[in-house]
C-alpha positions in Angstrom: 117.8 84.3 104.2 115.1 81.7 104.0 113.7 81.3 100.4 110.1 81.0 101.7 110.4 84.3 103.6 111.7 85.9 100.4 108.7 84.6 98.4 106.2 85.7 101.0 107.8 89.2 101.1 107.6 89.6 97.3 104.0 88.5 97.3 103.2 91.1 100.1 104.9 93.8 98.1 102.9 92.9 94.9 99.6 92.8 96.8 100.4 96.2 98.4 101.2 97.8 95.1 98.0 96.4 93.6 96.0 97.8 96.6 97.6 101.3 96.1 96.8 101.3 92.4 93.2 100.3 93.1 92.9 103.1 95.8 94.3 105.7 93.3 91.6 104.7 90.9 89.0 105.1 93.6 90.4 108.5 94.6 90.3 109.7 91.0 86.6 108.7 90.8 85.8 110.5 94.0 87.6 113.7 92.9 85.7 113.6 89.6 82.4 113.2 91.4 83.1 116.2 93.7 84.2 118.3 90.8 81.0 117.6 89.0 79.0 118.4 92.2 80.8 121.7 92.5 80.2 122.6 88.9 76.5 121.8 89.4 76.3 119.1 86.8 
């Protein structure tokens, strides 16, 4: 296996994990917002 391919693959996995973590934070904020809307705050 080419070492450059391995490095690129690792970078893509790290970027993907970072994006998923960021999206989970955004999803939590949206859920909190809708919960507050439903409770009439």
